[in-house]
N, C-alpha and C positions, 0 to 999 in steps of 0.2 A: 851603256852597252851591257849586253847579257850573253852569257854562255851557258850551255846545258851539259851536264855530266850524267851519263846513263850507266847504271850498274847492271851487270848480268851474272848469271851462274851463282856461285857461292857468295859473291859480294851482295847480290840482291837478297839472297836467303839470310845470310848472317847479319846484315845491317837492317833487314826488314824495310828496305827502301829500294825503289827503282831508279833513284838518282836525285840530283839536286840542280838548282840553277843558281848562278852567281852573277851579281852585277859587278862589272869591272870598269875601271876608269880608263885603262889603257891596255894595250897588248901585253899579255903575260906569256911566259914559257910554260911548257908542260911541267917542269920541275917546280915552278912557282905554284901551279895549280895543285900539284900533289901536296905541297906544303900547306896550302889553304885547306885541302881535304883533311889532312892530318890534324889540323886545329879543330875541325868539326867532328872528327871521328877518332880522336885519341891516338894518333900515330898509326892507325890501321893500314893506310895505303902505302906508306913507305915500307912497312914491314912486309906487306904482301907483294908489292910490285918492284921494289928496288933491291939490288944486290951489287956490292962492289962499285957503287957510283954509276950504275947503268940499270937498264930495264932487265928484270929477272927473266931468265930463260923460261919460255912457256907462257909468259904474260902477253896479252894482246891489248894494245892501246890504239884506238882508231881516232883519227881526227877527220870528221866529215866522211867517214867510211874508208879512209886510207890509213894503213898501218904506219905509225910514227917512225918505225925502223926504216921506212923508205923515204922519210922526210928529213928530220934532224934530231932523232932520238929525244932526249930530255930537253933539248934546246928548241924543239919545235914550238913555233909561236902560235898562240891561240888568240883569236880576234873576235870581235862582236859577231854574234849570231852563230858561232861555231858550236858543233856538237862533238863532245869527247865521249867515247864509249870504252868502258873498262871491263875486261875479262881477267879473272885471276889465272895464275899458272895452273895448268892441268896436265894430266897424263892419263893414259888408258888406251884402250884399243877397241 
């Protein structure tokens, strides 16, 4: 089974990557995916996306185009063929 993680905005610029693909054996949660990303990117994603045990305000995490805040936050399940899109917290006008 394979999932794709796409990076946008400062993630794409800072990591010099547009994303990664992972082979998974079974369904994982978003939090487990972030742990996997942290192993490959030295804790980068937890620092940028998480705060007080939840998704940091201003971060956008999409699962197949749907914001995970409207699904099950960090417990959102990720399955074979899913695409997770990550945008860092941002501000401005």
